SELOBA-516004 format. One record per atom (N, C-alpha, C): atom name; x, y, z; residue in one letter; chain; residue number from 1. Coordinates in steps of 0.2 Angstrom, whole numbers, always signed. Atoms other than C-alpha are relative to their C-alpha. Last residue first. Layout:
BEGIN
SITE   at    east   north      up   aa   ch     i
SITE   CA       X       Y       Z    a    A   NUM
...
This chain:
BEGIN
SITE   at    east   north      up   aa   ch     i
SITE    N      -2      +1      +5    k    A   134
SITE   CA    +438    +718    +514    k    A   134
SITE    C      +1      +3      -5    k    A   134
SITE    N      -1      +9      +0    l    A   133
SITE   CA    +437    +720    +532    l    A   133
SITE    C      +1      -4      -6    l    A   133
SITE    N      +3      +4      +6    m    A   132
SITE   CA    +438    +739    +529    m    A   132
SITE    C      +2      -7      +0    m    A   132
SITE    N      -7      +7      +2    v    A   131
SITE   CA    +440    +747    +546    v    A   131
SITE    C      -2      -3      -4    v    A   131
SITE    N      +4      +3      +5    i    A   130
SITE   CA    +430    +766    +547    i    A   130
SITE    C      +4      -5      +0    i    A   130
SITE    N      -8      +5      +3    i    A   129
SITE   CA    +436    +776    +561    i    A   129
SITE    C      -3      -7      -4    i    A   129
SITE    N      -2      +9      +1    k    A   128
SITE   CA    +422    +788    +562    k    A   128
SITE    C      +6      -2      -1    k    A   128
SITE    N      -1      +3      -7    c    A   127
SITE   CA    +417    +808    +570    c    A   127
SITE    C      +1     -10      +1    c    A   127
SITE    N      +4      -1      -7    k    A   126
SITE   CA    +419    +814    +554    k    A   126
SITE    C      +3      -1      +4    k    A   126
SITE    N      +6      -5      +6    k    A   125
SITE   CA    +427    +800    +539    k    A   125
SITE    C      -5      +6      +8    k    A   125
SITE    N      -1      -5      -3    t    A   124
SITE   CA    +445    +791    +546    t    A   124
SITE    C      -7      +5      -2    t    A   124
SITE    N      +3      -2      +2    k    A   123
SITE   CA    +448    +775    +535    k    A   123
SITE    C      -3      +7      +6    k    A   123
SITE    N      +5      -3      -7    v    A   122
SITE   CA    +457    +761    +542    v    A   122
SITE    C      +0      +8      -5    v    A   122
SITE    N      -1      -7      -2    k    A   121
SITE   CA    +463    +748    +530    k    A   121
SITE    C      -2      +4      +4    k    A   121
SITE    N      +5      -4      +2    f    A   120
SITE   CA    +466    +732    +539    f    A   120
SITE    C      +0      +7      -4    f    A   120
SITE    N      +4      -6      +0    l    A   119
SITE   CA    +479    +722    +542    l    A   119
SITE    C      -3      +3      -5    l    A   119
SITE    N      +4      -2      +6    k    A   118
SITE   CA    +486    +703    +542    k    A   118
SITE    C      -4      +8      +3    k    A   118
SITE    N      +6      -1      -3    l    A   117
SITE   CA    +502    +701    +553    l    A   117
SITE    C      -5      +3      -4    l    A   117
SITE    N      +3      -8      -1    l    A   116
SITE   CA    +517    +698    +545    l    A   116
SITE    C      -8      -3      +3    l    A   116
SITE    N      +2      -2      +6    e    A   115
SITE   CA    +524    +677    +545    e    A   115
SITE    C      -3      +8      +2    e    A   115
SITE    N      -3      -1      +8    q    A   114
SITE   CA    +538    +672    +554    q    A   114
SITE    C      -4      +2      -4    q    A   114
SITE    N      +2      -1      +4    a    A   113
SITE   CA    +534    +673    +574    a    A   113
SITE    C      +4      +1      -9    a    A   113
SITE    N      +0      +5      +6    p    A   112
SITE   CA    +547    +668    +584    p    A   112
SITE    C      -5      +1      -4    p    A   112
SITE    N      +3      +5      -3    g    A   111
SITE   CA    +552    +683    +592    g    A   111
SITE    C      -1      -5      -3    g    A   111
SITE    N      -4      +3      -4    s    A   110
SITE   CA    +557    +702    +585    s    A   110
SITE    C      -5      -6      +2    s    A   110
SITE    N      -6      -6      +0    r    A   109
SITE   CA    +551    +715    +571    r    A   109
SITE    C      +4      -6      +6    r    A   109
SITE    N      +0      +4      -6    v    A   108
SITE   CA    +539    +704    +562    v    A   108
SITE    C      +8      +5      +1    v    A   108
SITE    N      -6      +3      +3    n    A   107
SITE   CA    +533    +716    +550    n    A   107
SITE    C      +2      -3      +6    n    A   107
SITE    N      +0      +6      -3    g    A   106
SITE   CA    +515    +722    +553    g    A   106
SITE    C      +4      -5      -1    g    A   106
SITE    N      +1      +3     +10    s    A   105
SITE   CA    +515    +738    +542    s    A   105
SITE    C      +0      -6      +2    s    A   105
SITE    N      +4      -3      +3    y    A   104
SITE   CA    +515    +746    +562    y    A   104
SITE    C      -3      -3      -5    y    A   104
SITE    N      +1      -8      +2    d    A   103
SITE   CA    +529    +736    +568    d    A   103
SITE    C      -8      +1      -3    d    A   103
SITE    N      +2      -3      +6    f    A   102
SITE   CA    +527    +718    +575    f    A   102
SITE    C      +0      +8      -1    f    A   102
SITE    N      -1      -6      +0    t    A   101
SITE   CA    +536    +708    +592    t    A   101
SITE    C      -1      +4      -8    t    A   101
SITE    N      -3      +0      +7    s    A   100
SITE   CA    +534    +690    +595    s    A   100
SITE    C      -3      +7      +1    s    A   100
SITE    N      +0      -7      -2    t    A    99
SITE   CA    +530    +689    +615    t    A    99
SITE    C      +2      +1      -8    t    A    99
SITE    N      -6      +0      +4    w    A    98
SITE   CA    +534    +671    +619    w    A    98
SITE    C      +2      +7      -5    w    A    98
SITE    N      -9      +0      -5    l    A    97
SITE   CA    +525    +672    +635    l    A    97
SITE    C      +4      -1      -5    l    A    97
SITE    N      -3      +5      -2    g    A    96
SITE   CA    +507    +676    +624    g    A    96
SITE    C      +9      +0      +4    g    A    96
SITE    N      +2      +0      -6    c    A    95
SITE   CA    +500    +694    +622    c    A    95
SITE    C      +4      -8      +3    c    A    95
SITE    N      +5      +4      -3    c    A    94
SITE   CA    +508    +695    +606    c    A    94
SITE    C      -2      -1      +9    c    A    94
SITE    N      -3      +6      -1    r    A    93
SITE   CA    +516    +711    +602    r    A    93
SITE    C      -5      -5      +2    r    A    93
SITE    N      +8      +5      -2    i    A    92
SITE   CA    +511    +728    +594    i    A    92
SITE    C      +4      -7      +0    i    A    92
SITE    N      +3      +8      -1    n    A    91
SITE   CA    +524    +741    +590    n    A    91
SITE    C      -6      -2      +1    n    A    91
SITE    N      +5      +1      +8    a    A    90
SITE   CA    +527    +760    +585    a    A    90
SITE    C      +1      -8      +1    a    A    90
SITE    N      -3      +2      +5    a    A    89
SITE   CA    +534    +762    +604    a    A    89
SITE    C      -6      -2      -6    a    A    89
SITE    N      -5      -4      +2    g    A    88
SITE   CA    +527    +771    +620    g    A    88
SITE    C      +7      -2      -7    g    A    88
SITE    N      +0      -6      -5    q    A    87
SITE   CA    +517    +757    +627    q    A    87
SITE    C      +6      +5      -2    q    A    87
SITE    N      -3      -4      -7    v    A    86
SITE   CA    +516    +742    +617    v    A    86
SITE    C      +1      +6      +1    v    A    86
SITE    N      -4      -5      +4    p    A    85
SITE   CA    +499    +739    +608    p    A    85
SITE    C      +6      -1      +3    p    A    85
SITE    N      +0      -6      -4    d    A    84
SITE   CA    +493    +721    +613    d    A    84
SITE    C      +4      +4      -4    d    A    84
SITE    N      -4      -5      +0    l    A    83
SITE   CA    +489    +706    +602    l    A    83
SITE    C      -1      +8      +3    l    A    83
SITE    N      +1      -8      +1    r    A    82
SITE   CA    +477    +692    +603    r    A    82
SITE    C      +7      +3      +2    r    A    82
SITE    N      +0      -3      -6    w    A    81
SITE   CA    +485    +673    +602    w    A    81
SITE    C      +0      +6      -1    w    A    81
SITE    N      +8      -2      +2    g    A    80
SITE   CA    +485    +663    +586    g    A    80
SITE    C      -3      +7      +6    g    A    80
SITE    N      +6      +5      -3    w    A    79
SITE   CA    +499    +653    +591    w    A    79
SITE    C      -7      +2      -2    w    A    79
SITE    N      -3      +5      -4    f    A    78
SITE   CA    +513    +662    +579    f    A    78
SITE    C      -3      -6      +0    f    A    78
SITE    N      -2      +4      +5    s    A    77
SITE   CA    +505    +674    +567    s    A    77
SITE    C      +3      -7      +2    s    A    77
SITE    N      -7      +0      +2    c    A    76
SITE   CA    +496    +684    +583    c    A    76
SITE    C      +3      -6      -8    c    A    76
SITE    N      -5      +6      +0    r    A    75
SITE   CA    +479    +686    +580    r    A    75
SITE    C      +5      +0      +0    r    A    75
SITE    N      -2      +2      -6    n    A    74
SITE   CA    +468    +701    +582    n    A    74
SITE    C      +3      -6      +2    n    A    74
SITE    N      +1      +5      +1    r    A    73
SITE   CA    +468    +705    +562    r    A    73
SITE    C      +2      -3      +8    r    A    73
SITE    N      -4      +6      +2    y    A    72
SITE   CA    +475    +721    +564    y    A    72
SITE    C      -5      -6      +0    y    A    72
SITE    N      +6      +6      +0    a    A    71
SITE   CA    +467    +739    +562    a    A    71
SITE    C      +3      -5      -1    a    A    71
SITE    N      -4      +6      +1    h    A    70
SITE   CA    +478    +756    +565    h    A    70
SITE    C      -3      -8      +1    h    A    70
SITE    N      +3      +6      -4    y    A    69
SITE   CA    +472    +774    +570    y    A    69
SITE    C      +4      -7      -6    y    A    69
SITE    N      +4      +4      +5    y    A    68
SITE   CA    +487    +787    +563    y    A    68
SITE    C      -5      -7      +5    y    A    68
SITE    N      +8      -4      +2    g    A    67
SITE   CA    +494    +798    +575    g    A    67
SITE    C      -4      +0      -3    g    A    67
SITE    N      +1      -2      +6    d    A    66
SITE   CA    +513    +788    +575    d    A    66
SITE    C      -7      +7      +0    d    A    66
SITE    N      -5      -2      -5    i    A    65
SITE   CA    +511    +782    +594    i    A    65
SITE    C      +1      +6      -6    i    A    65
SITE    N      -6      +1      -1    g    A    64
SITE   CA    +497    +774    +587    g    A    64
SITE    C      +1      +7      +2    g    A    64
SITE    N      -2      -8      +4    y    A    63
SITE   CA    +478    +774    +588    y    A    63
SITE    C      +8      +1      +2    y    A    63
SITE    N      -4      -3      -5    i    A    62
SITE   CA    +474    +756    +590    i    A    62
SITE    C      +3      +5      -2    i    A    62
SITE    N      -3      -5      +3    v    A    61
SITE   CA    +462    +742    +584    v    A    61
SITE    C      +2      +8      +5    v    A    61
SITE    N      -3      -6      -7    l    A    60
SITE   CA    +462    +726    +588    l    A    60
SITE    C      +1      +7      -5    l    A    60
SITE    N      -3      -7      +4    i    A    59
SITE   CA    +451    +716    +575    i    A    59
SITE    C      +3      +2      +8    i    A    59
SITE    N      -1      -3      -6    r    A    58
SITE   CA    +443    +696    +581    r    A    58
SITE    C      +6      +9      -5    r    A    58
SITE    N      -5      +2      -4    e    A    57
SITE   CA    +437    +688    +565    e    A    57
SITE    C      +0      +5      +7    e    A    57
SITE    N      -2      +7      +4    p    A    56
SITE   CA    +420    +687    +554    p    A    56
SITE    C      +9      -1      +3    p    A    56
SITE    N      -7      -2      +2    l    A    55
SITE   CA    +412    +700    +565    l    A    55
SITE    C      +3      -5      +1    l    A    55
SITE    N      -2      +2      +8    g    A    54
SITE   CA    +394    +696    +567    g    A    54
SITE    C      +6      +0      -2    g    A    54
SITE    N      +6      -4      +2    r    A    53
SITE   CA    +392    +702    +586    r    A    53
SITE    C      +1      +1      -8    r    A    53
SITE    N      +5      +3      +1    r    A    52
SITE   CA    +410    +693    +590    r    A    52
SITE    C      -6      +5      -4    r    A    52
SITE    N      +2      +6      +1    e    A    51
SITE   CA    +425    +704    +594    e    A    51
SITE    C      -7      -2      -1    e    A    51
SITE    N      +7      +1      +3    l    A    50
SITE   CA    +432    +721    +594    l    A    50
SITE    C      +0      -9      -3    l    A    50
SITE    N      +0      +7      +5    r    A    49
SITE   CA    +449    +724    +602    r    A    49
SITE    C      -9      +0      +0    r    A    49
SITE    N      +7      +5      -5    i    A    48
SITE   CA    +452    +742    +611    i    A    48
SITE    C      -1      -5      -6    i    A    48
SITE    N      +0      +7      +5    a    A    47
SITE   CA    +469    +751    +609    a    A    47
SITE    C      -8      -4      +4    a    A    47
SITE    N      +5      +5      -3    g    A    46
SITE   CA    +478    +765    +616    g    A    46
SITE    C      -5      -3      -5    g    A    46
SITE    N      -1      +6      -1    c    A    45
SITE   CA    +495    +768    +610    c    A    45
SITE    C      -5      -2      +5    c    A    45
SITE    N      -5      +9      +2    p    A    44
SITE   CA    +493    +785    +609    p    A    44
SITE    C      +2      -5      +2    p    A    44
SITE    N      -8      -1      -4    e    A    43
SITE   CA    +478    +794    +617    e    A    43
SITE    C      +6      -6      -4    e    A    43
SITE    N      -1      -8      +2    r    A    42
SITE   CA    +460    +794    +609    r    A    42
SITE    C      +7      +2      +4    r    A    42
SITE    N      -5      -1      +6    i    A    41
SITE   CA    +459    +776    +609    i    A    41
SITE    C      +0      +7      -2    i    A    41
SITE    N      -4      +4      -2    e    A    40
SITE   CA    +451    +772    +626    e    A    40
SITE    C      +5      +1      -5    e    A    40
SITE    N      -6      -3      -3    p    A    39
SITE   CA    +441    +786    +625    p    A    39
SITE    C      +6      -5      +2    p    A    39
SITE    N      -7      +6      -2    v    A    38
SITE   CA    +430    +778    +614    v    A    38
SITE    C      +5      +4      +2    v    A    38
SITE    N      +2      +6      -6    r    A    37
SITE   CA    +411    +785    +612    r    A    37
SITE    C      +6      -6      +3    r    A    37
SITE    N      +2      -7      -6    a    A    36
SITE   CA    +417    +802    +604    a    A    36
SITE    C      -2      -4      +5    a    A    36
SITE    N      -7      -3      +0    w    A    35
SITE   CA    +428    +791    +589    w    A    35
SITE    C      -3      +2      +6    w    A    35
SITE    N      -1      -7      -2    e    A    34
SITE   CA    +413    +781    +583    e    A    34
SITE    C      +5      +3      +6    e    A    34
SITE    N      -1      +0      -7    v    A    33
SITE   CA    +419    +763    +576    v    A    33
SITE    C      -2      +9      +2    v    A    33
SITE    N      +1      -7      -5    e    A    32
SITE   CA    +412    +759    +563    e    A    32
SITE    C      +1      +0      +6    e    A    32
SITE    N      +1      -2      -7    v    A    31
SITE   CA    +417    +742    +555    v    A    31
SITE    C      +2      +8      +1    v    A    31
SITE    N      -4      -7      -3    r    A    30
SITE   CA    +417    +738    +537    r    A    30
SITE    C      -3      +1      +7    r    A    30
SITE    N      -8      -2      +2    g    A    29
SITE   CA    +412    +723    +527    g    A    29
SITE    C      +7      +4      +3    g    A    29
SITE    N      -2      -1      +6    k    A    28
SITE   CA    +394    +723    +525    k    A    28
SITE    C      +7      +1      -1    k    A    28
SITE    N      +3      +0      +6    s    A    27
SITE   CA    +391    +729    +541    s    A    27
SITE    C      +2      +1      -5    s    A    27
SITE    N      -4      +5      +7    y    A    26
SITE   CA    +400    +728    +558    y    A    26
SITE    C      -7      +0      -4    y    A    26
SITE    N      +3      +5      +5    k    A    25
SITE   CA    +393    +742    +571    k    A    25
SITE    C      +6      -3      -4    k    A    25
SITE    N      +1      +1      +6    w    A    24
SITE   CA    +404    +753    +586    w    A    24
SITE    C      -4      -4      -4    w    A    24
SITE    N      -3      -7      +2    c    A    23
SITE   CA    +403    +764    +601    c    A    23
SITE    C      +2      -3      -6    c    A    23
SITE    N      +3      -1      +4    v    A    22
SITE   CA    +388    +752    +608    v    A    22
SITE    C      +3      +3      -6    v    A    22
SITE    N      +2      +6      +4    p    A    21
SITE   CA    +396    +740    +620    p    A    21
SITE    C      -4      +3      -6    p    A    21
SITE    N      +6      -2      +2    n    A    20
SITE   CA    +404    +758    +629    n    A    20
SITE    C      -3      -6      -8    n    A    20
SITE    N      +6      -2      -3    k    A    19
SITE   CA    +419    +751    +637    k    A    19
SITE    C      -9      +1      +0    k    A    19
SITE    N      +4      -7      -3    p    A    18
SITE   CA    +427    +745    +623    p    A    18
SITE    C      -5      +1      +4    p    A    18
SITE    N      +6      -3      +4    h    A    17
SITE   CA    +432    +727    +624    h    A    17
SITE    C      -1      +8      +3    h    A    17
SITE    N      +6      +2      -3    e    A    16
SITE   CA    +451    +726    +635    e    A    16
SITE    C      -7      +3      -9    e    A    16
SITE    N      +5      -5      +4    t    A    15
SITE   CA    +468    +726    +628    t    A    15
SITE    C      -6      -3      +0    t    A    15
SITE    N      +1      -8      -5    e    A    14
SITE   CA    +480    +719    +641    e    A    14
SITE    C      -7      +3      -2    e    A    14
SITE    N      +0      -8      +2    s    A    13
SITE   CA    +477    +701    +632    s    A    13
SITE    C      -1      +6      +5    s    A    13
SITE    N      +7      -4      -1    l    A    12
SITE   CA    +477    +684    +641    l    A    12
SITE    C      +3      +7      -2    l    A    12
SITE    N      +3      -6      +7    g    A    11
SITE   CA    +489    +671    +633    g    A    11
SITE    C      -6      +6      -2    g    A    11
SITE    N      +8      +4      +1    l    A    10
SITE   CA    +489    +660    +650    l    A    10
SITE    C      -2      +2      -6    l    A    10
SITE    N      -1      +7      +2    i    A     9
SITE   CA    +509    +661    +651    i    A     9
SITE    C      -7      -2      -4    i    A     9
SITE    N      -5      +4      +6    r    A     8
SITE   CA    +507    +679    +646    r    A     8
SITE    C      +0      -6      +1    r    A     8
SITE    N      +5      +1      +6    k    A     7
SITE   CA    +493    +682    +659    k    A     7
SITE    C      +5      +1      -6    k    A     7
SITE    N      +8      +3      +0    i    A     6
SITE   CA    +503    +677    +674    i    A     6
SITE    C      -4      +0      -6    i    A     6
SITE    N      -3      +5      +2    f    A     5
SITE   CA    +519    +687    +670    f    A     5
SITE    C      -7      -9      +0    f    A     5
SITE    N      -2      -3     +10    g    A     4
SITE   CA    +508    +704    +668    g    A     4
SITE    C      +0      -8      -1    g    A     4
SITE    N      +7      +3      +7    a    A     3
SITE   CA    +499    +696    +686    a    A     3
SITE    C      +3      +2      -6    a    A     3
SITE    N      +4      -8      +4    k    A     2
SITE   CA    +517    +699    +694    k    A     2
SITE    C      -7      -5      -3    k    A     2
SITE    N      -1      -1      +9    m    A     1
SITE   CA    +526    +681    +703    m    A     1
SITE    C      -7      +8      -3    m    A     1
């Protein structure tokens, strides 16, 4: 049995926390990620997941194949499992066995999910990616 299949059964995400834990901070409804400290999101389909440290919800930040940064509530609208980018495509999918798939706008493309993903507004300023949670 492949390790990826076992991860899907258990609903374990392929997307990791940033290797540099001080690359981001949360304050007053916004997350600031220092781009230079996060090599994981410099290439298309690169992603990090941000959790805890005062965040009101889990966040997935993706550098999309379209050349833009995207941020989502890191919770599939079907069973609530985490999300992962689809390599080589402008899609995101649930890490669970049912693999609901969504486009970058949060629309359901396939799978059992019925609801859109929650998107957050993303701005880039100098060397920062700013995710607006409010």
